[in-house]
Every structure is written in structure tokens, then in C-alpha cells.
C-alpha positions in Angstrom: 182.6 41.0 134.5 181.3 44.0 136.5 184.0 46.1 135.4 183.5 45.6 131.8 179.8 46.2 132.2 180.6 49.4 134.0 183.0 50.5 131.5 180.5 49.8 128.7 177.7 51.7 130.6 180.2 54.7 131.1 181.0 54.7 127.5 177.5 54.8 126.4 176.7 57.7 128.6 179.7 59.6 127.6 178.6 59.1 123.8 175.1 60.0 124.7 176.1 63.3 126.3 178.3 64.0 123.2 175.3 63.7 121.0 173.2 66.1 123.2 175.7 68.7 123.0 176.0 68.4 119.4 172.3 68.7 119.0 171.8 71.8 121.1 171.1 75.2 119.1 174.2 76.8 118.0 175.4 80.1 119.3 174.4 81.9 116.1 170.9 80.5 116.4 170.6 81.7 120.0 171.9 85.2 119.0 169.5 85.2 116.0 166.5 84.8 118.5 167.8 87.3 120.8 167.9 89.8 117.8 164.2 89.1 117.2 163.3 89.5 120.9 165.3 92.8 120.8 162.7 94.2 118.4 159.7 92.9 120.6 156.8 95.4 120.6 157.8 97.3 117.7 156.1 97.3 114.0 157.9 98.0 111.0 156.7 98.8 107.3 158.3 96.7 104.6 158.1 96.2 100.7 158.6 93.4 98.2 162.1 93.5 96.8 161.7 90.8 94.3 160.1 91.2 90.8 158.2 87.7 90.4 154.8 88.5 88.7 153.2 86.3 91.3 154.3 89.1 94.0 152.3 91.9 92.5 149.3 91.7 94.9 151.7 91.7 98.0 153.9 94.5 96.3 150.8 96.7 95.9 149.7 96.6 99.6 151.0 98.1 102.6 153.2 95.3 104.5 153.4 95.5 108.2 155.1 93.2 110.7 154.6 93.4 114.4 157.2 91.5 116.6 155.3 90.5 119.6 154.5 87.7 122.1 158.2 87.3 122.7 159.9 85.0 125.2 163.6 83.4 125.2 162.2 80.5 123.3 159.6 81.7 121.0 158.9 85.0 119.0 155.6 85.6 117.1 155.4 88.1 114.4 152.0 89.0 112.8 152.5 90.1 109.1 149.7 92.3 107.5 149.4 92.5 103.9 147.0 95.5 103.6 143.8 94.8 105.5 144.7 91.1 105.5 145.9 90.1 109.0 145.7 86.4 108.5 149.3 85.5 108.7 151.8 85.0 111.9 155.5 83.9 111.5 156.2 81.9 114.8 160.0 81.3 115.4 160.7 78.8 118.1 163.8 77.4 119.7 164.0 73.7 119.5 166.4 70.9 121.2 168.5 71.2 118.0 167.9 74.7 116.5 165.2 76.9 115.5 161.8 76.2 113.9 159.6 78.5 111.4 156.1 77.9 111.4 153.3 79.9 109.7 150.0 80.4 111.6 147.4 81.1 109.0 143.9 82.1 110.0 140.6 83.2 108.5 139.2 86.5 109.6 136.9 84.9 112.0 140.0 83.5 113.8 139.6 79.8 112.5 142.5 78.0 111.0 143.1 78.1 107.4 143.5 74.6 105.6 147.1 75.5 104.9 148.1 76.2 108.6 151.2 75.6 110.6 153.5 74.7 108.0 157.3 75.4 107.7 160.5 73.8 108.8 163.6 73.5 111.1 167.0 74.8 110.5 169.2 72.0 109.0 172.7 73.9 109.8 173.7 76.5 112.4 173.2 79.6 110.0 174.5 83.1 111.2 173.3 85.5 113.9 171.9 87.5 111.0 170.5 84.9 108.8 168.7 81.4 109.4 167.2 79.2 106.7 164.3 76.8 107.4 163.8 74.0 104.7 160.2 72.4 104.6 159.7 69.6 107.1 157.9 66.3 106.4 154.7 67.3 108.1 154.4 70.2 105.9 155.2 68.4 102.6 152.2 66.1 103.7 149.9 69.1 104.2 150.9 70.6 101.0 150.4 67.3 99.0 147.1 66.7 100.6 145.8 70.2 99.8 146.7 70.7 96.2 149.9 72.8 97.0 152.6 70.3 95.7 154.5 73.3 94.3 155.4 74.2 97.8 157.0 70.8 98.8 160.6 72.2 98.0 160.3 75.6 99.9 163.1 76.9 102.0 162.2 80.0 104.0 164.8 82.3 105.4 164.6 85.3 107.8 167.4 88.0 108.4 167.9 90.4 111.1 170.3 93.2 110.7 170.1 95.4 113.8 169.2 98.9 113.3 168.9 98.4 109.6 166.9 95.7 108.2 164.6 92.5 108.6 163.8 90.2 105.7 161.6 87.5 105.2 162.2 85.1 102.1 160.8 82.0 100.3 162.8 80.3 97.7 161.7 77.1 95.8 162.5 75.8 92.2 160.1 78.2 90.5 159.9 81.2 92.9 161.8 83.8 94.9 159.8 86.0 97.2 161.6 88.7 99.4 160.1 91.4 101.7 162.6 93.7 103.5 161.4 95.9 106.6 163.0 99.0 107.4 164.2 98.7 111.2 165.3 102.4 111.2 161.7 103.7 111.3 159.2 101.7 113.6 155.7 102.3 112.7 153.0 103.6 115.3 149.9 101.3 116.0 
């Protein structure tokens, strides 16, 4: 009986370790985060490349991203739209992939009602592109704040070294994309 119990316990340990290995971030996700880290400390100018009328305000402003506050497990990227510096993209390593959250604040630093929304990767992606489908916490936040249109959001980021960084939002009625030129860092 003891041998059977030991064999069963060994099988459970073996199966649980397989699950842990399968849940780890994919090499492409690790490479993607490393690509973001390689941009740390730099600022880049971007432009809206989609043509949705809802993007006109963004398209008419100077768009600057600043890759900063970098570590092997997290990168913060403030995104300025003209004088509006209320947005920061936060990409974090999780036990099973990557997470994108949006840190939105008012001018005085207090959090916006729509704050800390985003999602986790659902597949390995590539070392150049990661997609982040909206998570349950964000869906609840959107529904509670009359932003139900955002409950199908999928955000994406791309890093093409020495060429381009892109931030993208897609949902059933919207496609928004900003591309930043990595060949021309912008001074402070």
C-alpha cells in the first residue's frame, strides 16, 4: 500500500511540474520584454497611422513615448499626447506570459476612474508582437463606468528593433494604431 501511495504522489508531482513548465512565459515573450528593455531611457515620436474619425484628436497632436522605469520583469512607457501626460503603458512579466495595463491619471496625479485596465497574453506571440485581450477585471471596470464598448478590446504592441514600435487597439467597431520611429530618438 505504501508503494502505491508513493507512486501516486510521484505521479502527481510529475504532472504538476509539467503544468508549471507549460505555464512559464514563452521564449518569444521573454525576447519581447528584452526588446522593450533595450529601448530604456529613450523617447520617440510617433504618428497615428489609422484613419478612424475618432482618432483625429490624437492625430493632430505630437505623440511621444518614453521607455523608462525598466527592469527584467516590468517596463513603464509614459505616452504623451500633446501636453496630456496622463497615460502610461505598463508591461509586466507574469507566471504565464506578459500583462499590459494602462495607468491613467489626472494632472494632479490622482487616478482616473478608468485606470489600470488591460489584459494578459493568451498565446506566445512573437518576439516582435504581443497581443493582450481584455481581462475580466477590466471588463467589470468598463461595464461599471459606462464604457461597455471596450469590453472586447485587444491591445497589441510591436517592437521592430532599429525601426519601429507600435501600439494598437482593436475591437469590433475600432482600430487604432500609433507607430513610433525608433531610428530617431527625441531629446528631452
